[in-house]
N, C-alpha and C positions, 0 to 999 in steps of 0.2 A: 701749360699749353699742350704738351706732349699727351698728357692724360685725356684732355678734352678731344684731341685729334683721334685718339685710339678708341674712345668709348663707342662711337657709332659702328666702326668695324667690328668691334667685340660683340655688339648686340646682334649684328648681322650673323657673325660666326655662331653664336648662341642659337639663333634661329636655324641656321643650317644644320647644326648638330642635333637639335630637337627633331627635325624632320627626319634625319637618318635614324635616330633612335626609334622613332615610330615605325619606319620602314623594317628595321631590324626585328621588332617585336611582332610585326605582321608575318615575316618571312621565317621566324624562328621554328615554328611547327613542322616546316617542310624539310628541314635537315635531316629528320628521322624517317621520312617517307620516300626517299629516293629508291630504296630497295624495292619497293612496291611497283615502281614503273621501270624497273630494270629487266633486261632480257639476257639470261646467261647460257642459252642453249646453242651449242656450236652450229646446229642445223640453221639457225636464224641468221648466221653470218655468212652463209655460202655466197659466192658470185652467183648472179642470176643465169649466166650463160655456162656455168660448170656442168659436166657430164652428170655429177651426183645430183645437182639440182634438178635436171631433167628426169632422173630416176625417181626423185621424190614425187614429182608430179605424176609420173606413170604409176607409182605405187597407189595412188588415190583410187584408181579403178579397180584394184584387186581386193581392196577392204572396204567394208562399209564405214569404218571409222579408223583414223590414224592412231597408232599407239606408240608408246615408248616402253621397251621392255625392262623390266627389273629382274635380275637373276639372283635368286635366293639359293645359296650354296651351303650344303651341310657336310662337314668334314670330320672324320674320325681316323687318325693315323693308324690305328690297329685294325680298321676295317669296319665298314657300316654294318650295325646289328639290325635285327628284325624290329626292334623297338624303335630304332632311328627311321626306319622305312615307314613305320606306322605314323610316327610323329610328323614326318615330312608330308605324308599323304594327308593327314588331318590338317596340317597348316595350309596346304594347297587348297582344301575345302573352305577354310576360314578366309583365305586371301580372296576368293571369288566373291564373297559377301562384302568386301570392303568397297565403299563408294569410290568410284573412279577407276576400278579395275573392271576390265571387260571380260566376262566369263565366255566359255569355259577356260579355267586354268589347267594347262596339260599336266599330266601325272609326272612325278620326279623321274629324271633321267639319271641312271647310276653311271659312274665312271668306269672305265674297263679295269682300273686297278682295285676296284671295290672299296675305295676309301672315301668316296664323295657321292653326294646326291645333288641334283640341280633342279630347281623349279623355275620356269619362265613365267613371270606374272606380267600380262599385257596392261599398261596403264593408259587410259584414254587420253588423246591429245586435244580433246574437246574443250572449248572455252570455259573457263570456270573451274576446271580440274587443276589443282594444285598438286604437282608431281612430289614436292617435299612432304606435303600433308599425307599422301597416299604411302610414301616410302617410311614415314615416321610410324604409320600404322602398321606396315608390315614388319617393321623392327620391334614394335610392342608385341605383336603376335609371337614372333620367333624367339625373342629374348637373345641372349648372347650364347646360350648353350651351356651345358655343365657336364661333369663326368667324362671328360675327354672329348666331347662333341662341340665343335665350334660352328657358329652360324653366322653368316654375313649376307647383307643385301649390296648387290653390286650391279654391274650392267650400266647401260646408259642412264636409266632412271636413278640408280643409286648414285652414280657420279654427279648427275645434274643436282640431286638433293644436297650432296655434301658441298658442291659449289655454292649453292644458294646459301647454305648455312655460313659458309666462310665469308662470303660477301655481305651478308647481313650484319655481321660484327665489325664491318669496316668503319661505319660512321663513328660508333663510340670509341673503339679502341684506338684507331688511327688518329682521331681528332685529339684524344687525350694525349697521346705521345707527341704529336706535332706541337701542340700547345706548350707542353713541358719543355721540349727542346728549344723552341723559339724563345720562350720565357727565360731560360737559363742563359742563352747566348746575348739576349738583349741586356740582361743585368750586367753581364761581363763587359759588353761594349760601352754601355752608358754609365756604369757605376753610380746609378741613380735610383733611389726607391720609388721615384715618381715617373720619369720619362718612359720607361718600358711600357707603361699602361697604354699610352697613346698609340704607338704602332701596333700593338697586339690587339687593342680594341678595334682600330680600324681594320686590321686583317680579319677579324672576327666577323664585322659587319659586312666585308667584301664576300666572306664564305657563305653568310646567310643569304645574301642577294644573289649569289651564284646558284645555290641550292633551290631557291625559289624559282629563278628563271629556268633552270635545267628541269625541274620537276614539271612545270607547265609545258615546256617544249616537248618533253618525252611523253607526257600524258596525252597530248594532243598529236602524238605520231609525227611531230615535225622533225625530231632528232631521235636517235635510238641511243639508249644508255646501257651500258653493261657494267659488271663489277669492276673491271680494269679501269674503265673511264671514271668511275665513281671514286676509286682509291686515288688515282692521279689527280682528280679534281681538288681534293683536300690539300694534298702537299703542295700543288702548284699554286693555289690561291694564297695559302699561308707563306710559301717561300717567295713568290714574286711580290706579293703584297708588302712583306716585311723589306724586301730589297728596295721598292720604290720609297717606302717610308724612310729608310735609312739615307737615301740619296736626298730627299727633300729636307729632312731633319738636319742633315750635315750642312746643307747650303743655308738654311734658316739660321743656324748657329753662326755660321760665317758672317751673314749679313746683319745679325744683331750686334756685332762688334762695329759695323760700319754705319749704323743708323740708329739714332736715338729712339725712334718710334717703332715699336714692334709691329704695327700694322705695315708701314712702309718697308721694313725689313722682310716681312712675309710676301709683300707684293714682288719686291726684287727677287727673293729666293724662288718664288713660284715661277716667275718669268725665266729665270735662269735654268731651273731644274725640269720644268714641265716639258720642254721640247725633247729632252733626252729620255724622260720617262714615256712620253707619248710614242716617241720613235721606238723605243724598246718594246713597248706593249704591242704597237702595230707590227713590228717584226716577228714577235712570238705569235700573234694571232695569224698573220698571213702564212707563216710556216705550218702552223697547226692545221689550217683550212686547206692546205695542200693535200691533207689526208683524205679529203673528199674525193680525190682522184683514185683512191684505192678501189680495187675490185672486191674487197672484203668488207662487209657491213660492220664487222667488229672494229676495223681500222676507221672506217668512215665515223662511226660513233665517237671515237677518242678525239677527233679533230674538232667538231663543232662543240661538244661538251667542254673541253679544255679552253677553246676560244672564248666561250661564254664566261667561263671563270676569270680569264684574263681581262676581258672587256669590263666585267663588273668591278674587278679590282682596280682598273684604271680610274673608273668613275668614282669610286669611293675614295681613292688615295689622292685625287686631285680636288676634292671637295670636302669630304668629312675630315680627313687628316689635317688640312691647313686650318680648318675651323677649330679643331681641338688644340693645335698648337698655338693659335692666336689667342684662344681663351686662357690657356696656361701661360702665355707669355714667357718672360725670362725665368719665372719661378718653376717652370716645367723641368728646367735643367738642374734644379737644386740637387746637390749642393755646389756644383760647378757651374754657376749661372754666368753666361757670357755678358760682359759689361761693354757699354758703348766706348769706342775709341781705345779699346784694349787690345794687346797683340794676341794673335791666335797662337795657341801653344802647339805648333807644328810638330809632328813626331819626328825625332832626329833620325830614325830608321829610314824613312822615306827620302830625307835629304841625302843620306848615305847612298841609297839605292840609285837615286838620280845621278849622283856624282859618279857612280861606278859606271852606269849606262853611258854617261857622257864621255868618260875616258876610254872606255873599251866597247863602243857600240857595235862594231863589226864583229868582234870576237864573241859577244854576248849573243847576238842573234844567230850567228853560226853554231855555237856550242849548244844553245838551247834547241835548235832545229834539229841538230844531230841526236840530241838526247830523246826528243820525241819520237824521232824516226827509229832509234834503237828499240824504244818501247813498242813501237808499231810492228816490229818483228814478231811479236807474239800472235799476230794475226795468222801465222802459219799453224798455230794450234787452234784456230777458231773455225768451228763448223756448226751449221744449225740443222735441226730437224724438228718436227712436230713431236712434242713430248708425249710420251705414252701416259695412260691413264694412272698408272702407279707412280709416274714421276712428276705429276702435276703439283703435288703438295709436298710441303717440307715435313709434314707429320704424316702418320700413317692412319688414314681415315677408314671407316667401315667399308666404304667401296673399293678402296685400295686393297685392303686385306682380302676382300672377296675376290677381286680380279686375280690377285696373286694365287689364291687357292684354285681358281678355275684354269688358270694358266698351267698349274701343276698337274691337274688331273683330267683335263679334257682338251680335245682338239682346239687349237686356238680360237677358231671362229664359231664354235658351238653356241647357239643362243643368239648370234649376231652375224649372220652370213653376208656374203657379198651377194647383191642382187643384180640379176642380169635379165634385161628385158629384150626380147627377140621377136621377130615375125613368127607366126605359129607354123607356117610352111617351112621355115628353117630351124625349128626348135630341136630336132633331133641332131642336126649337123653342129648346132651351136653347143648342145650339152656335150657332144663328143669332143669338140675343140677344147672345152673347158677342162674336161677330164685329162686332157693332155698336157695341161699347164702344170708344171712343178709347184707344189705349195698348196694345191687343192685336195682336200680330203675326201669330199663327197659332193655330189650334185643331185638335186631333186627339183622336180617341177611343183609349182603351187597348183593344187588341185581344188575342185569345189569342196572337198571334205577338209582339206588342211586349211583353206584360206591362205593368208599370207603370214601366219604367225610362225616364226621360227621356234624350234623346240617341240613341234608336233611330230609324232612318230612318222617315219618315212612310209609312203604308200607304196604298193606293189607297183611293178613296172608297167603293169597293164592299166594302171589308173589314168584316166584322161586328164591332161593338164586344163587348167581353167584358162579361157580365152577372153580377152577383153579388148576391143577395138582392133582385132586381128593381131594381138601380141599375147606372148606367154611369158610368165615370170618364172625364172630359175633361180634357186638358192644354192650358192656354192659355199660350203663350209671350208674355211681355211685351216690348214695344218698348224700355223704359227698363231700367236696371240694377235688379236685384230689390230693392235696399235703398235705392233713391232715393226722395225725396219724391213724384216723379211716379208711380213704381210703386205707392207705397202709396195715393195717391189713385185710381189706376186700380182697385185692389182693392176700395176704398170704392164706387166708382161701379159696379162689377161686381155687388157684393152688392145694391145698391139696384136695378139692372136686372133681377136674377133673382128678385126677390121676387114679382113678379106674373106669372110664367110658369105657366101653367095646369098643375097636376099635377106640376110640376117638383120641388118640395121640395128645392130646390137648397142645398148646402153648399159653401162656399168655402174652401180651405185652401192649404197650401204656405208656403214660407219668408217671403214677403212678408205673407201673412195673418197669420203668427205675429207679425211686428213690429207689424202694425196692432193686433191684439188685445192685445199687450204694452203699447203705448202707451195704449190706451184703459183697460186695467186700472190703469196707473199714475195716470192722471187720476182715476179712481173712487177709488183708494186715498188719494190726497191729500185728497180731499173727506171721506172717512170717518175717517181715522186722525188727522189734524192736530187736529180738535176733541176727539177722544177723549183724545189725549195731554194737551191743555190742561186738560181736566176732571180727569184722574187727578193731574196734578201739583198742580193746585189743591187737591184734597182732601188730598194728603200735606202741603202746606204749611200747610193749615189746622189740621191735627192738630199738626204740629210747633210752629207759632207760636202756636197757640190764639187765632187771629184770622181774621176773614173779609176785612178791609180789606188787610192786608199781603199776602196771597197774590195778590189781585187786581192790586195795584200792582207786584209783582215780575214776574208774568206778562206784564203789559203792556210792562214794561221790556225784558225779554229778547225778546219778540215784535217790539219796535221795533228791537232790536239785530239780530234775524234779517233783518228786512226791509232794513236798512242793509247787512248782509253780503251778501245776494243782490244788491242793487243794485250795491254795489261789485265784487263777482265778475263780474257781468254785463259791466261795463265793461272789467275786467282780462282776462277770457277772450277777449273780442271784439276790443279794441283794442290790447291789450298782447302777449298770448301767442298771439293768432290761432288759437284752438282752432277746430276745424271745427263745433262746436255744443255744446249742453248735453243730455246724456241725459235722457230722460224720468223716470228713477229718481232723478235727482240731487235735486230739490227736497225729496222726502219723506225720503231719507236725511240730507240736510243739516238738515232741520228736527228730526228725531228727536235727532240727536247734538247739535246746537246748543242746542236747548231743554233737553234732559236735562242736558247737561254745563254750559250757561250757567247754569242754575238752581243748580247745585252751589255756585258761588262766592257767590251770594246766600244760599245756606243757610248756608254757613261764616261769612258776615258777620252775617246777621240772628239767628242762633242766639246768637252772642256778644253782639250788641246787645241781645237780650232779656235775657240773663243780666245784663248791666251795667245795663240799664234797671230792672230790679227793685231794684237797690241805689241807683242815683243818678238815676233819672228817665230819660224817654224821650230827651230831647235830649242830655243829657250821655251817657247810654249809648250813643247813636249815635256820638258823636264818640270815646269811649272804644273802642268796638268797632272803628272804622275805624283807629284808631292801633295797636291791638294786632294786628289781623289783616292790615293793610295789606300788610306785607313778605311774610308767608308766602303770602297768596292770590295776589299778583302773581307770586311765584316759581312757584307752582303752575300759574297760567295760562300762564306762559312754557314751563314743561315740557310741559304738554298740546298747546299750540300747536306746539312743536317736534316733538313726536312724531308728531302728525297730518301736520305739514309733510313728515316723512320718506317719506310716500307717493309724494312726487314722483319718487322713485328707480325707481318701477315704470312699465313701459312701456304703462300702461293709461290712456286719457284720462279715464274716469270716475273712477278712484281718484285721479289727479292733481287732478282738479277738486274732488273731495270732501275730500281732504287739505288744499288750499289754503282752501277754504271754512271748514272747521272751524277751522284755524289763524287765519284772520283773524277769524272770529266770536269765538273765545275770547278773543283779544287785545282786541277791542272790548269784551267783557264785563268783563274784568278791569281795563282801564285806563280806560274811560269809564263803563260802567254801574255796576259795583261800587264804584269809587273816588270817582265824582262824583254820577251820577244818583240811584242808590238812597239814599246817605247824605243828599243834598239833600232829596229827597222826604221821607225820614223825619224829618228835622230840621224842615222846614217844616210838616208835618202834625202832629208831636208825638204826644201820647198817644192820640188817635183812631185812630191806625194800628193799635192792638191791639184795637179793637172787635170782638166784644162782650165780651172777657175783662175782668176786674177792673182789669187793668193800664191799661186805657183811661180808667178814672175816677179813677186816682191822679194827683194833682197834686204833684209833688215839687219842691223848691227846685232840684233839678238840671236841671229843665226849662228854666230860664233861664239856666243856665251857658254860659259860653263855652267855648273849647277847654280840655281837661284840662291841668293844670299839667305842665310839663315836669319 
């Protein structure tokens, strides 16, 4: 009879699985195409109302076509020779013939110490021009140098080409590492040669569906995709997908012991686990979509891309995964198949933890809170800035090496000046005020002869500046490297100095100004988005738990865990890993991912605690919920931490920092917050935790129970 009742649901499950296999086959080719629709230029991510954005618009009037400069630098420590000069001049002539380069290419500019030559190559920003292809061709022409001469291609174009090359390797390398990490952990968790295939295959289908959706949304300009979002999408889908799979599989195995029919067991398990999974996914999606409030389009890109990944994962894990589990039945758990009416081999460790929490609840939550607060003291060592070009990568790329050479031998801003736009009648006064700002090495106007190309020889003082719509463009060369803290401070001082120049209406732009505006926008985003995320998550928790007290407690615990994580990371990055700094975008990304993902485990725990509290009382329900979910949630946390830690294989400092922070934060959440702090708080507070629901007014004999019987 059981086999007959099961046959039809299994046939339905096979049909569902086949549909998903077809969808996966259709989506598979798009996983390798994401880079083709990604945008990795910092300029594209500026706030529309930023001063540097206004400067970009004004620049269009001074040039026939926008360009991105590549700076080719030749260096010989013993001194540039005549042969070197001839070689650089010949290379410059060949550069002008490369498709995508806008001639004329200015002649090489020697350094004052005689040890370097620099050629500025303007690369067209016209649609269809691939900066990476042009830079690759420049590097083919120059070679690496020999006989003591070193040659590098740097500048904005060189950096952009290196970024594109790094991000183009994300799909293959990161996907392979993530798959291996998840596979190893699943083998350890299930100790089965069969069962690991089901969650890993489901996560793989989730990833393919995510890439298909993201590709079409980005290709049709509905969302923006960048390399950071692309990397996060991979680890987020596999990490969250495996988490959801672990939760459903654990509940299914539990119900297989209570029901003779696997189809009935799956139905009960799905009804029990789906609300928590849906609530978890909804919380993460809502938190990620709060990034749409950001003033930076780079942050706006991260939110929708990641939310699409979580949405696709939810759909797959609530349909494809149950179908595979039902097809596999009890045999999927071989050799440890759960039998009907058999006792669950509950882990003794979680019984002991539950007993400890029951006996020392107040001491446990006080001690764990103080321990997390102590880690948070590390925040005193935490400071953010916009990472310089030479600090973006964990490895030394060609553009980084070239920028280091430029910084040693030239004024910091040569080849990439600060751009100042002022009214023509106030041009002289503006130029004079610029020269009075410390950190400015030189000021010259753009003339009809020079155009707007930095690197052209300075014109005589008698040369008339070019006037466009009543404005003049001045180019101010910085004394310090353009991405240094000193250069950014110079730009800030310059803006202050130009505010009161009569009739100037000055606008300051350029690469350094872009970095300044990006950092300011990041500060604004933190102040706006973090409170919104907390409110959104609190509302979702209140609806899920039907309580106002419990959501506040849960958010406070996760916030404390977040502070502890940042404090620990500040010490780790500074004193152990010796990172050059912490990018200004890091705190916001870390907060959104840690709060949204950290609250996941509390949702898994507290939804089960509430279910048990209805039957046995709050205190007994807390202990039972801890025992039942302890193993699966800890396994889920380890999987998610390991998948985010796989970001360390990418040669980008910001992604390595984010991966380590999320991994550390998730482990703190699962091992300390969810296992000790939250259960101890719930047990100590008792029924009032559910206020104002009726459960808060129920006094059950279970509320005075100790640990559940073994």
